[in-house]
C-alpha positions as CSV (number, residue, x, y, z in Angstrom):
1,M,75.3,106.1,116.2
2,T,78.6,107.1,117.7
3,H,82.1,106.3,116.5
4,D,85.0,105.9,118.7
5,D,88.6,106.7,117.8
6,E,89.5,103.1,116.9
7,S,86.8,102.9,114.2
8,P,86.5,106.0,112.1
9,P,83.5,106.5,109.8
10,V,84.1,104.9,106.5
11,G,85.7,107.6,104.1
12,S,87.1,109.7,106.7
13,L,90.8,109.7,107.9
14,T,91.8,109.2,111.4
15,A,93.7,111.9,113.1
16,Y,96.8,109.6,112.8
17,E,96.2,109.4,109.2
18,Q,95.7,113.2,108.7
19,M,99.0,113.8,110.6
20,Q,100.8,111.2,108.4
21,A,99.5,113.1,105.4
22,S,100.6,116.3,106.6
23,P,103.6,118.3,105.3
24,E,105.1,118.8,108.6
25,F,105.1,114.9,109.4
26,A,106.8,114.4,105.8
27,E,109.4,116.9,106.7
28,L,110.1,115.3,109.9
29,R,110.4,111.8,108.1
30,R,112.8,113.4,105.5
31,R,115.0,114.9,108.4
32,F,115.2,111.4,110.0
33,R,116.0,109.7,106.8
34,R,118.7,112.3,106.0
35,F,120.3,111.6,109.1
36,V,120.0,107.9,109.7
37,F,120.4,106.4,106.2
38,P,123.8,107.9,105.4
39,V,125.1,107.1,109.1
40,T,123.7,103.5,108.7
41,A,125.3,103.0,105.2
42,F,128.8,104.5,106.7
43,F,128.7,102.0,109.6
44,L,127.7,99.1,107.5
45,A,130.4,99.8,105.1
46,W,133.0,100.2,107.9
47,Y,131.8,96.8,109.6
48,F,131.8,95.0,106.4
49,T,135.2,96.2,105.4
50,Y,136.4,95.0,109.0
51,V,134.9,91.6,108.4
52,L,136.2,91.1,104.9
53,L,139.7,92.2,105.8
54,S,139.5,89.8,108.7
55,V,138.5,86.9,106.3
56,F,140.5,87.8,103.0
57,A,143.4,89.8,104.5
58,P,144.6,88.1,107.6
59,G,148.3,89.1,106.9
60,F,147.3,92.8,106.8
61,M,145.0,92.5,109.8
62,G,147.9,90.7,111.7
63,T,150.3,93.5,111.0
64,K,151.9,94.6,114.2
65,V,151.5,98.3,115.1
66,F,153.3,98.3,118.3
67,G,154.1,95.5,120.7
68,N,151.5,92.8,120.2
69,I,148.9,95.3,119.1
70,N,147.9,94.6,115.3
71,I,145.6,96.4,112.9
72,G,142.9,94.0,113.3
73,L,142.8,94.5,117.1
74,L,142.7,98.3,116.5
75,M,140.0,98.1,113.9
76,G,138.0,95.8,116.1
77,L,138.2,98.2,119.1
78,G,137.3,100.8,116.5
79,Q,134.1,99.2,115.9
80,F,133.1,99.8,119.5
81,V,134.2,103.3,119.3
82,T,132.3,104.0,116.2
83,T,129.1,102.4,117.8
84,F,129.3,104.6,120.8
85,A,130.2,107.7,118.7
86,I,127.3,107.3,116.4
87,T,125.0,106.6,119.4
88,F,126.1,109.8,121.2
89,W,125.9,111.8,117.8
90,Y,122.3,110.5,117.2
91,A,121.1,111.3,120.7
92,R,122.5,114.9,120.4
93,W,121.0,115.3,117.1
94,A,117.6,113.9,118.0
95,G,117.5,115.9,121.1
96,R,118.2,119.1,119.2
97,E,116.8,118.7,115.7
98,F,114.1,115.8,115.8
99,D,112.5,115.3,119.2
100,P,111.2,118.9,119.6
101,K,109.5,118.7,116.2
102,A,108.1,115.2,116.8
103,D,106.9,116.4,120.3
104,E,105.2,119.4,118.7
105,L,103.3,117.2,116.4
106,G,102.5,114.6,119.0
107,A,101.1,117.5,121.3
108,R,99.1,118.6,118.2
109,L,97.8,115.1,117.6
110,D,96.9,114.9,121.2
111,G,95.1,118.0,121.1
112,E,93.0,117.1,118.1
113,R,92.1,113.7,119.7
114,E,90.6,115.5,122.8
115,H,88.0,117.2,120.6
């Protein structure tokens, strides 16, 4: 009786499960969470601050900074700037810190699956 990769013998771990249980994978997950969770929390706080100020402090948001440009408009445009900045930051971080390690683990997994 042979077993394919989709249905491992009962009581054994698949290559994917072994990789998921490895210290290297746990470290990769920790690195990801240490970057993504704080950045996400910052962005959500910034976004909800903008929304709440728009709803509950329209006078403040309508304060003119120069010409017809007010605080609300600047903060709204700041949302776009922040989104692009976070995306750029994440792409650089992932390319430098995360992707090489993930690729290493993926290559190791592929090597184990060939045997």
